[in-house]
N, C-alpha and C positions, 0 to 999 in steps of 0.2 A: 505149739501155740504161737500165733503171730503177735508181734509186739506193736503197741501203739505209741508213736513218738509225739509228745505234746507239741514240739516246735513245728511240726508239719500238720498234725491233726487239728489243732485248735484254730490256726488261721484258715485252714480249709473249711472247717465247719462254720466259722463266722462268715466266710465268703459266700456260702450257699444259703445262709439264713434269709437274706432278702428274697430269694426265689421261693423259699418255703412259705414265707409270709404272703408273697404275691399270688401264689397258686392255690392256697387253701380255699376250698369251696368252689374252685373252678371245674369246668367240665372238659374232659379230654375224650375224644373218640380215637381209639388206637386200633389200627388194622394191621394184622400180621399175615404175611404171605404163607401159604402152605409149605413153601420151601423152608421156612424157619423151623417148622416142626419136623420136616423130613431130615433136616441137618442135625437134629438132636439137641436143639437149643431151647426147647420149650421150658424146662425147669428153671434155667437161669433167667429167662425172660419173665416168667411168672413171678419170680422173686423180686425183680425190679418193679413190676406192676404192683405187687403187694406193698412195697415201700411207698410208692406214690399214693396208694389207697390209705396207708397209715398216716400220711401227711395231710389227709383231708381232701384229696383230689377225687372228684367223681368220675368214674371210669365206665366207658362202654367199649367192649372188646369185640372186634369183628375178625373172624378167622377166614382165611382162604383155604382152598383144598385142591388146587390144580394138580400137583404131582400125585396126590393120593387118589384122585379120580382116574388119572392116567394109569396108575398102577392097577387099580381095580379093573379097568377096561382091558388092559393087557392080559391080566389073569384070566379073563373071559374070552380072550382071543379077538377082542374088538379093537379097532383102531381109533385113536383120538382124532377128532376133526375140528379144525378151527378156521374161522374166516373173520376178517375185519377185527382181529384181536379177541374174538368171542368164541366160546365153545359152541359147536352145533350139537344140541342135546336131543338125541333120539331116545326111545324108551329104555334101551339098555344103559345109555349114559346117565339117564335120570336115576335109574336104580343104583348105579355105581356112586353117583353123587350123594344119594340119600344114605347109602351104607358108609361112605367116607365121612359124611357130616356127623353121623351118629357116633362113629368111633372117635373122631376128633373131639367132639363135645365131651365124651366120657374121659378122654385123656386130659383135657384142659381142666375139667372140674376136679379130677383126681389131683392134678398138680396144685390147684389152689387149696386143696384140703390138707396138704402137708403141714406138719408142725414140728419137724425134726429139730432137736436142740443143736445149738452152735451153727445154725443156718439163718439166713434172713427171714425164713418162714416161721421161726420160733415165736410163739405168742401171737402169730398173725391170725386174724379172723376175717376172711373174705367170703361173703355169701354170694354165690353165682346164681343169677336169675336168667332164664331163657323163656321164650314165648313166641307167639305168632304176632310179632310187632310190625311185620311188613306186608303190604299189599302189593301184588305184582301184576304186570301186564306182559304179553308176549312181545318179543323183538319183532316177530313176523318174518316177512320175506324182504330181504335187502339186496338190491342189485341182482335179483334172480336166485339168491341163496335163502333157502328155508331154514330158519334157526330152530324150528320145532318147539321144544320145551325150554328153550333159553328165554329168559325174561329180563325186564327192566323194573326198577322200583317205581311203583305208582304212588305209594303213600307210606309214610312212616308214622306210627302211632307215638309221636313224640311225648304226648302227655303221660302215657302209660310208662314209657321208659324213664321219664323225669321223676315220676312217683317212686320208681324202684331205686334209682340212684340217690334220690334225696333222703331215703331212709338208710343209706349206707351199703346197699347191695351193689354188686358189679353186674351189669347186663352183658350177656354173651349172645352175639348174633351170628348165626350161620347164613351163608349166602343162598337162602331159600325164601321164596315168597309164595303167597297163594292168591289166586283171583277170587272175586266175590262168589264165584260158583264152586270154589274149593279145588280148583285145578292148581297143581304144583308147578313152579317154575324155578329153574336153575339160574341164579343171579351171579354177578361177579362181586368179589369182595370189595373192589374199588368203588363200584356203584353203590353198594349197601353202605359203606363207610361214609362216602361223601354225602349221600342223601340223609343219613342219620345225623351227621355233623351239622348240616344246614337246618334240619328240622329242630334240632336242639339249640341252634345258635351256639354251638360249642366254642370254647375258648381256643382249643387246639384240635386239629386233625393230624394224626401221625401215621404214616405208612412205614412199616418195617419191611424192607424190601431186599431184593437181590443186588441192587445197585448202591454205590456209595453216596449218591446224590447227583445233582446236576453239575456237570463240569463247566468251567468258564468258557472253554472251547469244546463243544460237544463232539466236534470232529476229531479231537485229539484225546485219546484215551488216557494220556499221561498228564493232562492239564489239571490244575487245582480244582477242588470242589468250590462252587460258589455258595458260601455259607448263608448268604441272605440275598434273596431275589425279590425285588419289588414287583407287585402284581403287573404293572404296566410292562416291565421288562420281560416277565414270564409270558405275557400275552404275545409280545413281539417275537420272542424266541419260538413259540409254538407255530407261528406263521412260516417260519423258515425250516421247520422239521417235517419229514415225511410222516404220513399217518402211521401210528404204531401198530405193529403186528404181534409183538410179544413183550413181556414185562421188562426185558432188558433194554428196550428202545427208549431213548431219552424222553420222548413225549408221553410214554405210557402212563406213568404216575403224575407227571407234571400237568397234564390236561385236567386231572381230577383235583389237584391242588388249586389250580386257577378257578375251576368251577366252584369249589368250596369257598374261596375268598370272595368271589363275586356274589355268592349266596349269603354272605354275612359272617362267615367264620374268620376270626381275626388272623389266625396263623395256621398254615399247613406245612407239614414237614415230610421230607423223604430221607429215611435213615437206613444205614446198612445193618441188617441183622447179624452179619458176619463179625461185626465189631462188638465184643463183649461189653455190656453196659452202655451201649449207644444211646438208649432212651434216657438214662440218667444223665449222661454227659450233655445231651441236647437240652434237657430241661433245666439243669442246674449249673451250667457254665455259660460264660459270656458268648463265646463263638460257636458253641455246640460242636456237632460231629458231622452232620449231613447238610442238607439244603432246607432253608425255611423260606416259604413264599409268604409275603406280607402285603397288606393293602397299601402300605407306605413304609418307607425306611423307619425302623424302630429307633435307630440311633439318631438323635437330634442334637445339633449344636445351637445353643440359644443363650441369650442374656439371662442371668440369674434373677430370680425373684425371692421373696421372703420364704417361700415354700422350699427353696433349695438350700437354706442355711444349714440344716441338719446334715444333709448329704455332703456339703462342702467340708464341714467340720470333721466328719467321719473319714473323708478322703485324705485330708491334709494332716490329721493328727499323728499318724506313724512317722511322717516325714519331719514334723516338728520335734517329735520325741528323739529321733536320731540325729538332729541338728542340721538336716538338709535345708529346712525352711525355718524362718524366724517365727516364733510363736505368736499367734493372733488370738485374742480373746473373742468369745462369741459375740459380745456386744459390739466389738469393732467390725466383725464380719456382717452382723445385722445392719449396722449403720452404713457400711460400704457395699452392700450386696449388689447394688446397681452397677458397680464397677466390674463385677465378675461375669465371665462367660463360662458356661459349663457344657460338657458333653454328657448326655443322658442316654441310657439304653435300658429299656424295659422298666423305667421308673427309678433306675439306680444311676447315680452320678459316678462316672469313671474318669473324669478329667475336669480341670478348672484352671483359670488364669484370671488375673485382675489387671485393669489398667488404671493407674493413678496419674491424671494429667497435671502438668505444670505449665499452664498456658503462657505465663509470663516469659518462660524460657523456650517455648514452642517444642517441648519434649514431654514425654510421659514415661512412668515406670511400669514395666510389666512385672507383676509380683505374683507369688503363690502359684507359679506354673507347675501343675501336678498331674500326673497320669497314673492310674492304679497299676500296681505291678502285674495284675492279671492280664492287662491289655497293652503292655508296653511293647515298643518296636512294631506297632501297627499303624503308625502315622498320625495318631491322635494329637501328639505334641505339636506337629507341624500344622495341623488344622487349627488348634488353639492359637498358635503364633500368628497364623494368617488372619484369623478373625480379630485379634488384638491390633494387628497392623491396620486392618480396615477401619476399626473404631478410631484409631489414632489419626489416620488421614482424615476421616470424617470430622474430627474435632479440630482440624487445621494444624496438627502437630507435624514437625519436620523430622522427628526422630523418636525412637523409644530406647530405653535403657533397662538393664537388669543388674541386680547385685547377686552374685553367686559365690559359693565357696567350693562347690563340688562338680558343677556341670559346665564349666567354662568352655570345654571343647565342643559340646553340643551346640552352644550358641555361636561360636566362631565359625563352625561349619555352615551356619545359616545366616551368615553375613554380618555378624556382630564383630566389633573391634574393641580391644581393651583400651581403656583410658585411665588417667589418674583420678582418684576420688575427688580432687579439687574441681574436676569438670562438672560435678553435680550441681543442679540448681541450688541456690542458697537455702531454700526451705528444706530441701532434702538433705543437704550437707549437714545441717544442724542436727539431723536425726541419724546420721551415719554412725555405726558402731565400730569405732576404731579397734576395739578388742577382737571383734569377729573377723576383721580384715578381709571383708568380701571384695572380690574382684568386680570392677565396674566395667560393663561392656555396653557399647552403643551401636545401634543400627540406624542409618539414615533411611528415610522413607522416600 
């Protein structure tokens, strides 16, 4: 039996609470590559989806089946054929796709029906609904290649899907669609998921994929993953990449993320299914695990308003409690909120700093500089300092100063120099706490 340690569990659970509140009632379209199932990761992934469902998130799950269809074709002595990143679906391939889809839907529904004790599925109730929600059209002949029964999504019955998820069911979509004449077409998981997310105006589109995300330098397989990519940057990146031929190509999933965001989906994600719990880490942590494409940068640096007072108090309270910061009452922060600058991400404040000007001495105090422990060492402190310096210059101040007992070296590295407390402006000197013996550091602007 594993032990739960309160000193780690409680802070962690409190840290994810804002995300639980933010996503309750939201709609996620989650697309999983067939490779996830082939790798034996279906049960663990279903458990994570069940957790999201239990938290009130409305889910549409789209499955792929590329490796399963390839396996069926090979068993029949048939060769898989692709062009332009799409399967060429002849009559045999269509039969194999239908067989693979039926088997996968059975496995997925069975996985959601589990209720084993001592697992995340205990007490879970997830009703899975499938149906003919997709109308399709043929790909046709492209550059001399006849794609036969391969199709594209023509229309998604978003109203019917919405009715199902609004009553608490999870909708499961296979990459199949039918024409108005009843003809069946083999679709791609990516096209189905993107079209569905746009039709529902989903809050998130998530691709669980073979790749770790979009690398900062796509030509370097060892470069870091770009955790947040603005839509404009994603568009520019696509223009530099070759047309994708297979799912491991950088542009393969990225092109669908861009299309989704352009169609009104707020955020689209590319996550590695190889990383256990990747979906939960992406949804419930600040930086996530893969790449998120957004219409604009979610993290904003701005001057605080009265709406930010609660977030500021929540951020600085632990630092006041351990003596790093001087305690400030709520009424004081409400009165001085215009002095504060905050860093906000997804509606949650992760950093703040205040500027108290002393114009008669042409200086100002930077106070309450705080960055959440969750995101420290990522440059947010420098960003806040730079904005406070800009505000000070705009106010005609020649310097800024700080009082600190524990972070002197951080400020010295950034151009501050220690001075005697007698240097302080008279108005500030009268409030100086000689018992606290704070170091006074000054930076000329």
